[in-house]
Backbone as numpy.savetxt, mean C-alpha at the origin, in Angstrom:
# Nx Ny Nz CAx CAy CAz Cx Cy Cz
15.47 -9.36 16.09 14.98 -9.76 14.94 13.71 -10.54 15.29
13.39 -11.15 16.35 12.34 -11.76 16.91 11.14 -10.69 17.29
11.78 -9.45 17.83 10.72 -8.50 17.95 9.98 -7.85 17.02
11.11 -7.62 15.80 10.78 -7.29 14.32 9.65 -8.17 13.96
9.72 -9.31 13.97 8.87 -10.19 13.20 7.68 -10.12 13.84
7.77 -10.06 15.09 6.35 -10.01 15.88 5.53 -8.36 15.71
6.26 -7.84 15.57 5.79 -6.02 14.99 5.19 -5.95 13.51
5.79 -7.08 12.87 5.12 -7.12 11.56 4.04 -8.02 11.55
3.82 -9.10 12.36 2.69 -9.74 12.20 1.74 -9.01 12.80
1.73 -8.07 13.89 0.70 -7.33 14.59 0.38 -6.37 13.54
1.21 -5.66 12.95 0.93 -4.66 12.11 0.05 -5.32 10.98
0.80 -6.40 10.27 -0.34 -7.12 9.32 -2.10 -7.21 9.77
-2.08 -8.01 11.17 -3.48 -8.17 11.26 -4.35 -7.17 11.71
-3.47 -6.07 12.41 -4.40 -4.81 12.77 -4.81 -3.87 11.44
-3.71 -3.93 10.41 -4.18 -3.42 9.34 -5.56 -3.88 8.58
-5.51 -5.28 8.60 -6.35 -6.00 7.99 -7.91 -5.84 9.02
-7.61 -5.83 9.92 -8.93 -5.60 10.57 -9.43 -4.25 10.77
-8.51 -3.00 10.49 -8.86 -1.73 10.71 -9.52 -1.55 9.07
-8.65 -2.09 8.31 -9.54 -1.96 6.41 -10.82 -2.75 6.72
-11.27 -3.99 7.37 -12.49 -4.41 7.32 -13.36 -3.48 8.06
-12.91 -3.33 9.56 -13.85 -2.38 10.18 -14.23 -1.14 9.97
-13.22 -0.31 9.55 -13.05 1.03 9.52 -13.07 1.63 8.02
-12.10 1.45 7.40 -11.88 1.90 5.83 -12.62 1.55 4.88
-13.18 0.32 4.97 -13.80 -0.36 3.90 -15.43 0.32 3.94
-15.74 0.98 5.08 -16.96 1.39 5.31 -17.25 2.81 5.08
-15.92 3.64 4.77 -15.89 4.99 4.56 -16.20 4.97 2.82
-17.26 5.72 2.50 -17.59 5.91 1.27 -17.84 7.35 0.79
-16.94 7.75 0.32 -16.69 9.66 -0.11 -17.40 9.57 -1.34
-18.73 9.98 -1.62 -19.18 10.32 -2.78 -19.53 8.81 -3.56
-19.75 7.79 -2.64 -20.40 6.71 -3.01 -19.31 5.64 -3.62
-18.15 6.03 -3.90 -17.26 4.75 -4.74 -15.65 5.30 -4.19
-15.43 6.12 -3.65 -14.03 6.05 -2.91 -13.92 5.27 -1.99
-13.11 4.54 -1.49 -12.58 3.57 -0.31 -11.00 3.76 -0.46
-10.64 4.35 0.87 -9.04 4.24 1.38 -8.44 2.91 1.59
-7.43 2.79 0.99 -6.62 1.30 0.90 -5.68 1.49 2.11
-5.83 1.69 3.44 -4.89 1.95 4.37 -4.18 0.84 4.75
-4.52 -0.50 4.39 -3.67 -1.62 4.52 -2.21 -1.59 3.61
-2.40 -0.51 2.66 -1.10 -0.23 2.23 0.12 -0.07 2.87
-0.21 0.40 3.80 0.88 0.99 5.14 1.92 -0.36 5.30
1.39 -1.10 5.22 2.10 -2.65 5.36 3.33 -2.55 4.55
2.82 -2.34 3.03 3.87 -2.30 1.99 4.97 -1.16 2.09
4.12 -0.01 2.82 5.03 1.24 2.84 6.10 1.22 3.76
5.56 0.63 4.96 6.64 0.63 5.97 7.61 -0.66 6.21
7.35 -1.70 5.64 8.13 -2.78 5.48 9.73 -2.52 5.16
10.51 -3.00 6.00 12.19 -2.83 5.74 12.47 -2.88 4.23
13.05 -1.86 3.63 13.56 -1.92 2.35 14.60 -2.67 2.44
15.32 -3.30 3.23 16.34 -4.49 3.22 16.15 -5.55 3.45
14.84 -5.89 3.67 14.24 -7.32 4.23 14.05 -8.38 2.95
14.27 -9.34 3.57 13.78 -10.45 2.54 12.61 -10.28 1.63
12.99 -10.11 0.32 12.17 -9.78 -0.74 11.21 -11.19 -0.99
11.86 -12.15 -0.75 10.73 -13.29 -1.30 9.90 -13.35 0.09
10.10 -13.12 1.17 9.05 -13.23 2.37 8.32 -12.03 2.28
8.52 -11.07 1.78 8.02 -9.88 1.54 6.80 -10.12 0.49
7.16 -10.51 -0.63 6.22 -10.93 -1.29 5.00 -11.96 -0.93
5.43 -12.85 -0.22 4.71 -13.87 0.50 3.58 -13.23 1.40
4.30 -12.14 2.29 3.69 -11.65 3.08 2.49 -10.66 2.20
2.80 -9.84 1.20 1.98 -9.23 0.37 0.62 -10.09 -0.39
1.29 -11.18 -0.54 0.17 -12.13 -1.00 -1.05 -12.51 0.12
-0.57 -12.71 1.04 -1.41 -13.25 2.32 -2.04 -11.87 2.36
-1.39 -10.73 2.43 -2.32 -9.52 3.02 -3.50 -8.96 1.89
-3.24 -9.58 0.67 -4.09 -9.12 -0.32 -5.39 -10.72 -0.42
-4.82 -11.39 -0.03 -5.68 -12.71 0.05 -6.53 -12.41 1.24
-6.37 -11.98 2.03 -7.17 -11.99 3.61 -8.31 -10.65 3.13
-7.55 -9.91 2.51 -8.41 -8.48 2.21 -9.46 -9.00 1.28
-9.21 -9.96 0.16 -10.24 -10.00 -0.90 -11.20 -10.97 0.21
-10.74 -11.95 0.77 -11.47 -12.89 1.33 -12.43 -12.13 2.46
-12.09 -11.18 2.99 -12.89 -10.42 4.08 -13.79 -9.52 3.04
-13.23 -8.78 2.12 -14.26 -7.68 1.78 -14.91 -8.42 0.35
-14.66 -9.75 0.02 -15.47 -10.36 -1.29 -14.90 -9.73 -2.42
-13.71 -9.44 -2.96 -13.24 -8.70 -4.10 -12.89 -9.61 -5.39
-12.82 -10.97 -5.05 -12.65 -11.62 -6.16 -11.41 -11.76 -6.68
-10.46 -11.27 -5.90 -8.66 -11.15 -5.94 -8.20 -10.00 -6.61
-8.68 -8.95 -6.79 -8.58 -7.91 -7.15 -7.19 -7.27 -6.22
-7.68 -7.22 -5.00 -6.42 -6.71 -4.04 -5.32 -7.75 -4.00
-5.58 -8.86 -4.17 -4.38 -9.81 -4.31 -3.68 -9.52 -5.50
-4.11 -9.47 -6.49 -3.49 -9.13 -7.78 -2.59 -7.51 -7.58
-3.39 -6.91 -7.19 -2.69 -5.51 -7.17 -1.51 -5.49 -6.05
-1.82 -5.90 -4.71 -0.87 -5.84 -3.60 0.27 -6.73 -4.22
0.21 -8.04 -5.03 1.14 -8.60 -5.39 2.02 -8.23 -6.38
1.51 -7.23 -7.18 2.28 -6.54 -8.18 2.88 -5.58 -7.62
2.53 -4.58 -7.03 3.20 -3.63 -6.37 4.33 -4.31 -5.56
3.97 -5.14 -4.66 4.88 -5.99 -3.90 6.32 -6.41 -4.79
6.00 -6.92 -6.06 6.98 -7.37 -6.85 7.78 -6.20 -7.47
7.32 -5.10 -7.75 7.80 -3.92 -8.52 8.48 -3.20 -7.46
8.17 -3.30 -6.26 8.70 -2.18 -4.85 10.14 -2.00 -5.23
11.05 -2.92 -5.45 12.65 -2.70 -5.61 12.84 -1.54 -6.69
11.87 -1.78 -7.75 12.21 -0.78 -8.57 11.71 0.70 -8.20
10.73 0.78 -7.60 10.04 1.91 -7.01 11.00 2.62 -6.27
11.52 1.71 -5.17 12.63 2.50 -4.28 13.60 2.63 -4.75
14.02 1.97 -5.72 15.40 2.60 -6.44 14.78 4.00 -7.24
14.03 4.33 -7.73 13.37 5.07 -8.57 13.30 6.71 -7.48
12.66 6.11 -6.47 12.09 7.30 -5.43 13.39 7.43 -4.59
14.32 6.84 -4.07 15.34 7.22 -3.17 16.55 7.21 -3.79
16.95 6.61 -4.60 18.29 6.48 -5.51 19.36 6.04 -4.51
19.96 6.92 -4.15 21.46 6.44 -3.36 20.97 6.14 -2.19
19.64 6.31 -1.84 19.34 6.32 -0.21 18.59 5.00 -0.20
18.32 4.23 -1.20 17.64 3.25 -1.16 18.07 2.11 -0.52
19.23 1.99 0.62 19.55 1.15 1.41 19.46 1.46 2.61
18.53 2.63 2.77 18.54 3.00 4.30 16.97 2.24 4.64
17.13 1.12 5.98 15.96 0.30 5.93 14.75 0.94 6.28
14.22 1.96 6.92 13.13 2.70 7.08 13.32 4.10 6.77
13.18 4.26 5.18 13.45 5.22 4.58 12.00 6.07 4.83
11.01 5.48 5.01 9.87 6.21 5.11 9.56 7.02 6.66
10.53 6.40 7.30 10.49 6.99 8.79 11.44 8.21 8.86
12.49 7.84 8.61 13.58 8.62 8.72 14.86 8.44 7.75
15.65 9.40 7.71 16.90 9.38 6.92 16.83 9.61 5.40
15.65 9.90 4.79 15.55 10.62 3.79 14.72 12.07 3.44
14.80 12.54 2.42 14.09 13.72 2.09 12.64 13.52 1.99
11.87 14.30 2.27 10.48 14.42 2.35 9.86 14.17 0.83
10.74 14.78 -0.08 10.10 14.60 -1.83 10.56 13.30 -1.78
11.76 12.73 -1.64 11.50 11.13 -1.82 10.72 10.23 -1.28
10.28 10.63 0.07 9.32 9.84 0.67 7.84 9.91 0.18
7.50 11.44 -0.33 6.44 11.60 -1.21 6.42 10.66 -2.53
7.20 11.07 -3.20 7.25 10.19 -4.38 7.14 8.42 -4.61
7.86 8.11 -3.28 7.56 6.52 -3.13 6.12 6.37 -2.65
5.88 6.98 -1.87 4.26 6.64 -1.14 3.51 6.67 -2.42
3.59 7.93 -3.20 2.42 8.26 -4.20 2.53 7.11 -5.27
3.73 6.92 -5.83 3.75 5.60 -6.52 3.17 4.07 -6.24
3.47 4.17 -5.07 2.86 2.73 -4.42 1.54 2.80 -4.15
1.12 4.10 -4.15 -0.53 4.12 -3.74 -1.42 4.09 -4.99
-0.64 4.83 -5.85 -1.23 5.33 -7.26 -1.38 3.72 -8.19
-0.24 2.99 -8.19 -0.05 2.07 -8.72 -1.18 0.77 -8.52
-0.98 0.74 -6.95 -1.77 -0.49 -6.55 -3.24 -0.20 -6.87
-3.95 1.46 -6.95 -5.28 1.87 -7.06 -5.54 1.44 -8.72
-4.66 1.86 -9.30 -4.66 1.92 -10.91 -4.83 0.12 -11.39
-4.02 -0.46 -10.65 -4.22 -2.39 -10.93 -5.45 -2.72 -10.54
-5.97 -2.05 -9.20 -6.92 -2.77 -8.57 -8.41 -2.38 -9.43
-8.37 -0.97 -9.83 -9.64 -0.56 -10.39 -9.80 -1.52 -11.90
-8.17 -1.46 -12.60 -8.12 -2.24 -13.85 -8.75 -3.70 -13.85
-8.41 -4.34 -12.66 -8.80 -5.90 -12.48 -10.41 -5.75 -12.37
-10.82 -4.99 -11.19 -12.08 -4.76 -11.00 -13.12 -4.40 -12.00
-12.58 -3.47 -12.91 -13.78 -3.19 -14.31 -13.51 -4.24 -15.43
-12.08 -4.17 -15.60 -11.44 -5.12 -16.67 -12.28 -4.93 -18.17
-12.44 -3.61 -18.54 -12.93 -3.34 -19.69 -12.27 -2.02 -20.11
-11.97 -1.78 -21.64 -11.43 -0.73 -22.35 -12.68 0.57 -22.18
-13.79 -0.02 -22.07 -14.71 1.06 -22.05 -14.79 1.87 -20.86
-14.23 1.16 -19.67 -14.22 1.88 -18.19 -13.03 2.67 -18.28
-12.18 3.12 -19.16 -11.03 3.68 -19.07 -10.83 4.85 -18.19
-12.10 5.98 -18.55 -11.99 7.03 -17.72 -12.57 6.86 -16.25
-13.38 5.83 -16.17 -13.80 5.79 -14.91 -12.66 4.84 -13.93
-11.91 4.20 -14.54 -10.84 3.40 -13.78 -9.72 4.53 -13.67
-9.56 5.57 -14.29 -8.48 6.42 -13.90 -8.95 7.52 -12.87
-10.48 7.95 -13.05 -11.07 8.90 -12.03 -10.93 8.30 -10.72
-11.35 6.86 -10.80 -11.69 5.99 -9.34 -10.20 5.87 -8.83
-9.02 5.87 -9.39 -7.69 5.15 -9.28 -7.19 6.55 -8.54
-7.70 7.81 -9.33 -6.67 9.14 -8.68 -7.48 9.54 -7.39
-8.92 9.41 -7.49 -9.52 9.70 -6.16 -9.18 8.81 -5.12
-9.23 7.78 -5.20 -9.03 6.85 -4.32 -7.46 6.76 -3.64
-6.38 6.87 -4.82 -4.95 7.29 -4.37 -4.94 8.68 -3.26
-5.63 9.86 -3.62 -5.36 10.87 -2.94 -6.11 10.87 -1.53
-7.13 9.93 -1.36 -7.84 9.89 0.04 -6.70 8.77 0.72
-6.39 7.75 0.06 -5.52 7.07 0.62 -4.09 7.40 0.96
-3.57 8.28 0.36 -2.25 9.18 0.59 -2.61 9.72 1.65
-3.45 10.90 1.52 -3.56 11.61 2.77 -3.91 10.78 4.21
-4.66 9.74 4.27 -4.61 8.97 5.46 -3.22 8.44 5.88
-2.44 7.66 4.82 -1.10 7.01 5.42 -0.36 8.18 5.38
-0.25 9.41 5.12 0.65 10.32 5.48 0.47 10.65 6.82
-0.93 10.70 7.32 -1.35 11.02 8.77 -0.84 10.22 9.66
-1.02 9.01 9.29 -0.81 7.74 10.27 0.63 7.64 10.16
1.71 8.10 9.04 3.14 7.73 9.11 3.73 8.74 9.97
2.98 10.10 10.26 3.08 11.17 11.06 3.64 10.49 12.39
2.59 9.80 12.91 2.96 9.03 14.28 4.10 8.08 14.13
4.68 7.87 13.27 5.85 6.92 13.47 7.35 7.85 13.39
7.16 9.05 13.31 7.97 10.14 13.17 9.00 9.84 14.36
10.15 9.97 14.26 10.95 10.06 15.79 11.71 11.26 15.44
11.61 12.04 16.77 12.48 13.39 16.68 13.78 13.15 17.20
């Protein structure tokens, strides 16, 4: 248990640092930035304590906002996705929702893709909705959310490939 908590803490800080130093400096077409720090939300144990997970998610979003200067948009999006994650897990994995590390082993690839896609797209949609905060920017929000989600999905899926066990 202690080793798992240390691993969660290291992952938390490494993802924040990587988001700040590497991924926030990637600007495809001038507006697409991948949110690779969402890997923390994706990889966190599905059977873990939900209250601690929500607090960790709040801290993750808060630190990313603090470092990138985005005025709370990452915090709101990350906190909302963390709160809705049990529903997303139930929808994506169904009967296999009790597998602790479902994104790494023990479930079908289609379930993993659904889970990952929902987490990423929901986060991007909430983030851009908060950032623009205008009905007039609806199509801009949808475009940015979709393109950012695609890039984030590809990068996180590639990174998750390193965690796969044979």
